[in-house]
C-alpha positions in Angstrom: 160.4 77.7 106.0 158.8 74.3 105.5 158.6 73.7 109.3 156.5 76.8 110.0 153.4 76.5 107.9 150.8 76.4 110.7 148.9 79.0 112.7 146.9 78.1 115.7 144.0 80.4 116.8 142.8 79.7 120.4 139.0 80.4 120.3 138.1 78.8 123.6 137.9 80.5 127.0 135.2 81.5 129.4 135.2 85.2 128.6 133.9 86.0 132.1 134.9 89.6 131.9 133.0 90.1 128.6 129.9 88.2 129.8 129.8 86.2 126.5 131.9 84.1 124.3 134.7 86.3 122.8 135.1 84.1 119.7 131.9 85.6 118.4 132.9 89.3 118.6 132.2 91.1 115.4 134.1 94.0 113.8 132.6 95.6 110.6 130.3 92.6 110.0 133.0 90.0 110.4 133.9 87.9 113.3 137.3 89.0 114.7 138.5 85.4 114.3 137.7 85.6 110.5 139.7 88.8 110.3 142.7 87.1 112.1 142.5 84.0 109.9 142.4 86.0 106.7 145.5 87.9 107.6 147.3 84.7 108.7 146.5 83.0 105.4 149.0 85.3 103.8 151.8 83.5 105.6 150.5 80.1 106.7 149.0 77.3 104.6 147.4 75.5 107.6 145.1 77.3 110.0 143.9 75.4 113.1 141.1 76.7 115.3 140.9 75.3 118.9 137.3 75.7 119.9 134.6 74.2 122.0 132.1 75.2 119.3 133.5 73.5 116.1 130.1 73.5 114.4 130.3 77.3 114.2 133.4 77.1 112.0 132.8 74.2 109.6 131.9 76.6 106.7 135.4 78.2 106.8 137.3 75.0 105.9 139.9 75.3 108.7 141.1 72.4 110.8 139.0 72.3 114.0 140.1 70.7 117.2 138.9 70.7 120.8 140.8 70.6 124.1 141.8 67.1 125.0 142.3 68.1 128.6 139.6 70.2 130.3 140.1 73.1 132.7 143.7 74.0 131.7 142.8 77.1 129.8 145.2 78.3 127.0 147.8 75.7 127.9 145.4 73.0 126.8 144.6 74.9 123.6 148.3 75.1 122.7 148.7 71.4 123.6 146.0 70.2 121.2 146.9 72.6 118.5 150.5 71.4 118.5 149.4 67.8 118.5 147.3 68.3 115.4 149.7 70.5 113.5 151.5 69.5 110.3 154.4 71.8 111.3 157.2 71.7 113.9 156.9 75.4 114.6 153.5 76.9 115.1 152.3 80.5 115.4 149.8 80.9 118.3 147.4 83.7 118.7 144.2 84.3 120.7 140.8 84.9 119.0 140.5 88.4 120.4 143.8 89.8 119.1 142.8 91.5 115.8 146.0 93.4 115.1 148.1 90.8 113.2 151.5 92.1 112.4 152.9 90.0 109.5 156.3 91.7 109.6 156.8 90.7 113.2 155.6 87.1 112.4 158.2 86.9 109.6 160.9 88.4 111.9 160.2 85.6 114.5 160.4 83.0 111.7 163.7 84.4 110.7 165.0 84.0 114.3 164.1 80.4 114.2 165.7 79.9 110.8 168.9 81.5 112.0 169.2 79.8 115.3 172.0 77.2 115.6 170.1 75.3 118.4 166.9 73.5 118.5 164.5 76.2 119.5 161.4 75.5 121.6 159.7 78.8 121.0 159.9 82.5 120.2 158.2 84.7 122.8 158.1 88.4 123.4 158.9 90.0 126.8 157.0 92.9 128.3 159.4 94.0 131.0 159.8 90.9 133.1 156.6 89.3 131.9 156.0 87.2 128.8 153.4 87.7 126.1 152.2 84.1 125.5 150.4 84.9 122.3 151.6 86.3 119.0 154.4 83.8 119.6 155.8 80.6 118.2 155.8 77.2 119.9 157.5 74.0 118.9 156.0 70.5 118.9 159.1 69.7 121.1 157.1 71.2 123.9 154.2 68.7 123.8 155.7 66.3 126.4 156.6 69.2 128.6 153.1 70.5 128.5 151.6 67.1 129.3 154.0 66.8 132.2 152.8 70.1 133.6 149.2 69.3 133.1 149.7 66.0 134.9 151.1 68.0 137.8 148.2 70.5 137.8 150.2 73.4 136.5 148.2 75.6 134.2 150.6 78.6 133.7 152.3 78.9 130.4 155.3 80.6 131.9 155.9 77.7 134.3 155.8 75.3 131.4 158.5 77.3 129.6 160.9 77.3 132.5 164.2 75.7 131.3 162.9 75.4 127.8 165.1 76.7 125.0 163.1 79.7 124.2 164.2 82.7 122.1 162.9 85.8 124.0 162.5 89.0 122.0 163.0 92.1 124.1 160.2 94.7 124.6 162.5 97.3 122.9 162.9 95.1 119.8 159.2 94.3 119.6 158.3 98.0 119.8 160.3 98.6 116.6 157.5 96.6 114.9 154.6 97.8 117.1 155.5 101.0 119.0 152.1 101.2 120.8 152.1 97.4 121.6 149.0 97.1 119.4 149.9 93.6 118.1 149.5 92.3 121.6 146.2 94.1 122.3 143.3 91.9 123.1 139.6 92.6 123.8 138.9 91.8 127.4 136.0 94.1 128.2 133.1 95.9 126.5 135.1 99.1 127.0 138.0 97.6 124.9 135.5 96.4 122.3 133.8 99.8 122.1 137.0 101.7 121.8 138.1 99.4 119.0 134.8 99.8 117.1 135.1 103.6 117.5 138.7 103.5 116.2 137.8 101.4 113.2 134.9 103.6 112.3 137.2 106.6 112.2 139.7 104.9 109.8 
């Protein structure tokens, strides 16, 4: 799997619902982003963090990049991550998604390996919606992303229209994560508090 050695963690974002920067959330004395990175190191040799605060991460030794294009949200983060990656296929996750499921990551890698066509990504469906994180994106998408940004389109799902994406059904994904935990993110203090409570009971 020489073409899939990179994980990209998107640490930017305004975090307006939380009222502060989510990349500095802590669980059990560690930043959530540290917990994510430690898990991902079991599978990936290169970890890229996309952040507007690179000085906060220098001590970890990861590759640090900032959005090249402002005000395009996660799409800009995926863009700069792909451009700076040493891999064709890249695992992308948000900094507030602590439940990394390595079995599912390896399953998505297997889908890419077994595909006869050039694949642009592996993305999970939730009903008719897509889960844009906990997903794989190919560097083949860079020009498509740039075209979308040039036209003012911010949505990831619009960028993926007509791309050769392998979509994993909700039913299949629930075999790995019945309660959809691997897609859970921390959007509000209520989410954060319930997560802290759960961890303290484990």
